C-alpha positions as CSV (number, residue, x, y, z in Angstrom):
1,M,156.3,176.3,70.7
2,N,156.6,175.3,67.1
3,K,159.3,177.5,65.5
4,E,157.2,178.2,62.4
5,L,154.3,179.5,64.5
6,N,156.7,182.0,66.2
7,Q,158.4,183.2,63.0
8,L,156.9,186.1,61.1
9,P,156.9,185.9,57.3
10,H,158.7,188.3,55.0
11,P,157.2,191.8,55.4
12,S,155.7,191.8,51.9
13,S,153.7,188.7,52.9
14,L,152.9,190.1,56.3
15,V,151.0,193.1,54.7
16,I,148.0,190.9,53.9
17,E,148.0,189.5,57.4
18,V,148.2,192.9,59.1
19,G,145.6,194.3,56.7
20,K,143.1,191.9,58.2
21,Q,144.0,193.3,61.7
22,Y,142.8,196.9,61.1
23,L,140.1,196.6,63.8
24,S,142.6,195.3,66.3
25,L,145.0,198.1,65.5
26,H,142.4,200.8,65.5
27,P,142.6,201.5,69.2
28,C,146.4,201.9,68.9
29,I,145.8,204.5,66.2
30,A,143.2,206.4,68.2
31,L,145.5,206.3,71.3
32,A,148.5,207.6,69.3
33,K,146.5,210.5,67.9
34,H,145.3,211.4,71.5
35,A,148.7,211.0,73.1
36,M,150.5,213.0,70.4
37,D,147.7,215.5,70.1
38,S,147.8,215.0,66.3
39,A,145.2,214.9,63.5
40,A,146.3,211.6,61.9
41,C,148.0,208.4,62.6
42,K,149.5,205.8,60.2
43,I,150.9,202.3,60.5
44,N,153.1,201.2,57.7
45,I,154.7,197.8,56.7
46,I,157.5,197.9,54.2
47,D,159.8,195.5,52.3
48,S,162.8,196.2,50.2
49,Y,160.9,197.9,47.5
50,Y,157.4,198.9,48.6
51,Q,155.6,200.7,51.4
52,H,152.2,199.5,52.4
53,A,149.7,201.4,54.6
54,V,147.9,198.8,56.5
55,A,146.0,201.0,59.1
56,C,145.7,204.7,58.9
57,T,143.5,207.8,59.1
58,V,145.2,209.4,56.1
59,D,144.5,209.3,52.4
60,E,147.2,206.7,51.6
61,T,147.1,207.3,47.8
62,A,149.3,210.3,48.3
63,Y,151.4,208.9,51.1
64,K,154.1,206.9,49.4
65,D,157.4,208.5,50.2
66,N,160.7,208.2,52.1
67,L,159.4,209.4,55.5
68,C,158.8,205.8,56.7
69,F,162.2,204.7,55.4
70,D,163.8,207.6,57.2
71,T,162.0,206.6,60.4
72,I,163.3,203.1,60.2
73,R,166.9,204.3,59.8
74,Q,166.6,206.0,63.2
75,N,167.4,204.3,66.5
76,G,164.5,206.1,68.2
77,I,161.9,208.7,67.6
78,Y,162.1,210.5,64.2
79,E,160.5,214.0,64.5
80,V,160.1,216.7,61.8
81,E,158.6,219.8,63.3
82,N,158.1,221.7,60.0
83,L,157.7,219.6,56.9
84,S,157.3,222.6,54.5
85,N,160.8,223.8,55.5
86,N,162.5,220.4,55.0
87,S,164.0,219.9,51.6
88,R,163.3,216.2,51.6
89,Y,159.6,216.5,52.2
90,K,158.4,220.0,51.2
91,D,157.4,219.1,47.7
92,H,155.2,216.1,48.7
93,S,151.5,216.4,47.9
94,Y,150.4,215.9,51.5
95,V,152.5,219.0,52.5
96,K,151.7,221.2,49.5
97,D,148.1,220.2,49.2
98,P,145.3,219.6,51.8
99,P,145.5,218.7,54.5
100,H,148.9,220.6,54.4
101,F,150.7,218.5,57.1
102,E,153.5,220.4,58.8
103,Y,154.4,218.0,61.7
104,Y,155.6,214.4,61.6
105,C,156.6,212.1,64.4
106,G,157.2,208.4,64.1
107,T,159.1,205.4,65.4
108,K,160.0,202.1,63.8
109,L,158.2,198.7,64.3
110,T,160.7,195.9,65.2
111,T,159.8,192.3,65.5
112,S,160.8,190.1,68.5
113,D,163.5,188.7,66.2
114,G,165.0,192.2,65.6
115,A,163.7,192.8,62.1
116,D,162.6,196.4,61.3
117,I,159.4,196.0,59.3
118,G,157.7,199.3,59.3
119,S,156.6,202.3,61.4
120,I,153.9,204.0,63.4
121,C,153.6,207.8,62.9
122,V,151.4,210.8,63.5
123,L,150.9,213.9,61.4
124,D,149.4,217.2,62.1
125,P,148.7,220.5,60.1
126,D,150.3,222.6,62.9
127,E,154.0,222.9,63.5
128,K,154.8,221.6,67.0
129,R,157.3,219.7,69.1
130,A,156.5,216.6,71.2
131,T,157.4,216.3,74.8
132,D,159.7,213.6,76.1
133,E,156.6,212.0,77.7
134,Q,154.7,211.9,74.4
135,K,157.7,210.4,72.7
136,E,157.9,207.7,75.3
137,Q,154.2,207.0,74.9
138,L,154.7,206.6,71.1
139,R,157.6,204.2,71.7
140,Q,155.4,202.1,74.0
141,L,152.6,202.2,71.4
142,A,155.0,200.8,68.8
143,L,155.7,197.9,71.1
144,L,152.0,197.3,71.6
145,V,151.3,197.4,67.8
146,M,154.1,195.0,67.1
147,N,152.9,192.6,69.9
148,T,149.4,192.8,68.4
149,I,150.7,192.0,64.9
150,E,152.8,189.1,66.1
151,S,150.2,187.6,68.5
152,E,147.4,187.7,65.9
153,Y,149.7,186.3,63.2
154,R,150.7,183.3,65.4
155,Y,147.0,182.8,66.4
156,N,145.8,182.8,62.8
157,N,148.7,180.6,61.8
158,A,147.9,178.1,64.6
159,I,144.2,178.1,63.6
160,N,145.0,177.4,60.0
161,K,147.3,174.5,61.0
162,L,144.6,173.1,63.2
163,D,142.1,173.3,60.4
164,S,144.6,171.5,58.1
165,W,145.3,168.8,60.6
166,D,141.6,168.3,61.3
167,D,141.0,168.0,57.6
168,S,143.8,165.5,57.2
169,F,142.7,163.3,60.1
170,H,139.1,163.4,58.8
171,K,140.3,162.2,55.4
172,L,142.5,159.6,57.1
173,N,139.5,158.3,59.0
174,H,137.7,157.9,55.8
175,D,140.6,156.4,53.9
176,V,141.2,153.6,56.4
177,R,137.6,152.8,57.4
178,T,136.9,150.4,54.5
179,P,140.2,148.5,54.8
180,I,139.8,148.1,58.5
181,T,136.2,147.0,58.0
182,G,137.6,144.4,55.6
183,I,140.1,143.2,58.1
184,V,137.5,142.9,60.8
185,G,135.2,141.1,58.4
186,L,137.9,138.7,57.3
187,A,138.7,137.9,60.9
188,D,135.0,137.3,61.7
189,L,134.8,135.0,58.7
190,L,137.8,133.0,59.9
191,N,136.2,132.8,63.3
192,Q,132.8,131.7,62.1
193,E,134.1,129.2,59.5
194,K,137.2,128.1,61.4
195,E,136.6,124.4,60.6
196,S,136.8,125.3,56.9
197,F,140.1,127.1,57.3
198,K,142.4,124.4,58.8
199,E,145.4,126.4,57.5
200,P,144.2,129.9,56.8
201,I,147.6,131.1,55.7
202,Q,146.3,133.2,52.8
203,E,143.6,134.9,54.8
204,L,146.0,135.7,57.6
205,T,148.5,137.0,55.1
206,L,145.8,139.3,53.6
207,I,145.0,140.6,57.1
208,K,148.7,141.2,57.9
209,E,149.5,143.0,54.6
210,S,146.3,145.1,54.7
211,A,147.1,146.2,58.3
212,E,150.7,147.0,57.3
213,T,149.5,149.2,54.5
214,I,147.1,151.0,56.8
215,L,150.0,151.8,59.1
216,E,152.0,153.0,56.1
217,I,149.2,155.4,55.1
218,I,149.0,156.7,58.7
219,D,152.7,157.2,58.8
220,D,152.6,159.0,55.4
221,V,149.9,161.4,56.6
222,L,151.7,162.2,59.8
223,E,155.1,162.6,58.0
224,N,153.4,164.8,55.4
225,L,152.0,167.0,58.1
226,N,155.4,167.2,59.8
227,T,157.1,168.0,56.5
228,N,154.6,170.8,55.8
229,S,155.1,172.2,59.3
230,N,158.9,172.1,59.4
231,G,159.7,172.8,55.7
232,Q,161.6,169.5,55.4
233,E,162.9,168.3,52.0
234,E,160.7,166.2,49.7
235,R,161.1,162.5,50.4
236,E,162.5,160.1,47.8
237,K,160.4,159.1,44.8
238,N,158.2,156.0,45.1
239,C,158.1,153.2,42.6
240,F,154.7,153.0,40.9
241,T,154.5,149.2,41.6
242,N,154.5,150.0,45.3
243,I,151.3,151.9,44.9
244,I,149.7,149.1,43.0
245,K,150.7,146.6,45.8
246,Q,149.3,149.0,48.5
247,L,145.9,149.3,46.7
248,Q,145.6,145.5,46.4
249,R,146.6,144.9,50.0
250,L,144.1,147.4,51.2
251,Y,141.0,146.3,49.2
252,I,141.3,142.5,48.7
253,P,140.1,141.8,52.3
254,P,136.9,144.0,52.1
255,A,136.2,142.6,48.6
256,K,136.6,139.0,49.9
257,V,134.3,139.6,52.8
258,K,131.6,141.0,50.5
259,G,132.1,138.2,48.0
260,L,133.2,140.5,45.2
261,T,135.3,139.8,42.1
262,F,138.0,142.3,42.2
263,T,140.3,142.9,39.2
264,F,143.3,145.3,38.9
265,T,144.6,146.0,35.4
266,N,147.8,148.1,35.2
267,K,149.1,149.4,31.8
268,V,151.6,151.8,33.3
269,D,155.4,151.2,33.1
270,T,156.2,149.5,36.4
271,S,159.5,151.2,36.6
272,L,157.9,154.6,36.6
273,K,158.9,156.6,39.7
274,I,156.8,159.4,41.1
275,S,157.3,161.9,44.0
276,H,156.1,161.0,47.4
277,S,153.6,163.9,47.5
278,F,152.2,162.9,44.1
279,S,152.0,159.2,45.1
280,I,150.0,160.2,48.2
281,K,147.5,162.1,46.0
282,L,147.2,159.2,43.5
283,M,146.9,156.7,46.3
284,R,144.2,158.5,48.2
285,A,142.2,159.5,45.1
286,T,142.2,155.9,43.8
287,S,141.5,154.5,47.3
288,N,138.5,156.6,47.7
289,L,137.0,155.5,44.4
290,V,137.7,151.8,45.1
291,S,136.3,152.1,48.6
292,N,133.1,153.6,47.2
293,A,132.9,150.9,44.6
294,I,133.1,148.2,47.2
295,K,130.7,149.9,49.5
296,F,128.0,150.4,46.8
297,T,128.4,147.1,44.9
298,P,126.0,144.3,46.0
299,E,127.3,141.0,47.1
300,N,128.8,138.7,44.4
301,G,129.3,141.8,42.2
302,T,132.4,143.0,40.4
303,V,134.9,145.9,40.9
304,A,137.5,146.6,38.3
305,V,140.4,149.1,38.5
306,T,142.3,150.1,35.4
307,I,145.3,152.4,35.3
308,T,146.8,153.6,32.0
309,Q,149.3,156.3,31.0
310,E,149.1,158.7,28.0
311,T,152.3,160.3,27.0
312,D,153.2,162.7,24.2
313,M,156.2,165.0,23.7
314,N,155.3,167.5,26.4
315,N,152.7,165.9,28.7
316,S,152.0,162.7,30.6
317,N,148.7,161.8,32.2
318,L,147.7,158.9,34.5
319,N,144.2,157.7,33.8
320,I,142.3,155.7,36.4
321,T,139.0,154.1,35.9
322,V,137.1,152.3,38.7
323,T,134.1,150.3,37.4
324,D,131.6,148.4,39.5
325,S,128.4,146.5,38.9
326,G,126.5,148.6,41.3
327,C,123.9,151.1,40.1
328,N,123.3,153.0,43.4
329,M,124.0,156.5,42.1
330,T,120.9,158.5,41.2
331,T,120.7,160.8,38.3
332,E,120.8,163.7,40.8
333,Q,124.1,162.4,42.4
334,V,125.7,161.8,39.0
335,D,124.8,165.3,37.8
336,A,126.0,166.8,41.1
337,F,129.4,165.1,40.9
338,N,130.0,166.0,37.2
339,N,129.1,169.6,37.9
340,D,131.1,170.2,41.0
341,R,128.2,170.3,43.4
342,P,128.0,168.4,46.8
343,V,126.9,164.8,46.2
344,P,124.0,163.8,48.5
345,R,124.9,161.0,50.9
346,S,123.6,157.4,50.7
347,A,124.3,154.2,52.6
348,G,126.2,151.3,51.1
349,T,124.5,148.1,49.9
350,N,125.1,146.5,53.3
351,G,124.2,149.6,55.3
352,E,127.8,150.9,55.3
353,R,128.0,154.5,56.7
354,S,128.7,157.3,54.2
355,F,130.3,160.5,55.4
356,G,130.3,162.5,52.2
357,V,134.1,163.0,52.3
358,G,135.5,160.6,49.6
359,L,134.0,162.0,46.4
360,K,134.5,165.5,47.6
361,Y,138.2,164.9,48.2
362,V,138.7,163.1,44.9
363,K,137.1,166.1,43.1
364,Q,139.1,168.6,45.1
365,M,142.4,166.9,44.8
366,T,142.1,166.2,41.1
367,T,141.1,169.8,40.3
368,Q,144.0,171.2,42.3
369,A,146.4,168.9,40.4
370,G,145.0,170.1,37.1
371,G,143.2,166.9,36.3
372,T,139.6,165.9,35.4
373,T,137.0,163.6,36.9
374,S,133.7,162.2,35.7
375,V,131.2,159.5,36.4
376,T,128.8,157.5,34.2
377,V,126.0,155.1,35.3
378,D,124.5,152.4,33.1
379,R,121.6,150.7,34.7
380,E,122.6,147.4,33.1
381,K,126.4,147.6,33.3
382,G,127.0,149.6,36.5
383,T,129.0,152.7,37.5
384,Q,132.3,154.0,36.2
385,F,134.4,156.7,37.8
386,S,137.3,158.2,35.7
387,I,140.0,160.5,36.8
388,S,142.9,161.8,34.8
389,L,145.9,163.3,36.6
390,P,148.8,165.1,34.8
391,V,152.1,163.7,36.0
392,P,154.3,166.6,37.2
393,V,157.2,167.4,34.8
394,D,159.9,166.1,37.2
395,E,158.1,162.8,37.4
396,T,158.5,161.9,33.7
397,D,162.1,160.8,33.8
398,K,160.7,157.4,32.8
399,T,158.1,157.5,30.1
400,I,156.4,154.9,28.0
401,S,157.6,154.5,24.4
402,T,155.4,151.4,24.0
403,F,152.8,150.0,26.4
404,P,154.0,147.0,28.3
405,K,152.1,143.8,28.4
406,T,148.9,144.3,30.4
407,I,149.3,143.2,34.0
408,I,146.0,141.8,35.4
409,T,145.5,140.7,38.9
410,P,142.1,139.0,39.1
411,V,140.5,138.3,42.5
412,K,137.5,136.0,42.7
413,N,135.5,136.4,45.8
414,G,138.4,138.4,47.2
415,M,141.0,135.7,46.5
416,T,143.9,136.1,44.0
417,Q,143.5,133.6,41.3
């Protein structure tokens, strides 16, 4: 089993997890009270500085003392038959004030890895002494509590990871659908017009490069999932020009198949290097916008991508605009996107399927990165999506003192001019 799924977090983090398990732990509390013939039971999780009551039948506001710590220091059961006669505890409010507890008996909670993280204890207003059988029952209950905590933590952790993987693969399916459709369309075009393509070297090169980029995207997603699962170190930084090449390789084929004029204008320093994680976000956000533009632009239309960078003394932002000649977005859809509401789905100009994932992901990713998004529609000029992403501080080793010469890659009917 995955090591991370087995390993419990630091106790201070575990408190939140265990706090959610009160209903699961309640039978253990009731059983402890019954077995020990006591009025109250309490389960505590502690770290180096704090004690947290995560499940109890006691007013926890007054119960923050060293009893739990003393219990953890013991190798077995820690019993205090008369709290009011004990110099360490007699002045505590739960002894002096109602409910005037006199009796305490507890044992520590130890993880399967051997870490002492808390205790389970019972309290009662009457002075008493537990039998050996009762103490053994409390020890067994401590094992049951710990097993419940660990089992539910692993279960919840596994569910969270499955949700994350499901989300990632759903996005991956969306990200590669348009490029794969372009490859299939380009192959069909070659097959249908094979007499016109006596030496279809450029078309085959487009297919090859697009397929290779799709494989790279899949590898990146899988490696990113593996990195998050195993806590591996961040991969080396990517050169910005590689992202530009990947975007062109991915979307020239579908643009060609649809007969679109596709232009890519880059005003960012080509020597800029960005982290692998940031490059994935940038790539996926831009890909989703370009994919949508191709999908919703009619045949023989235009799609233009422009990337610029704004840099001052303290901040650096990458600005991406994707403009197309399509006007398929309704006023309702534009308003929904700009105001963080779900965008109603609609089919592409050639009936392409829409899953409602792309724009949602762009908005979510940009917001999480501290960026902004917007869309405008001009019924005569078309649709323009704009996103601005702050470049993380450690990405700005290379900044722009002056903008380089504009690099434009025009593609007429999908072919590089």
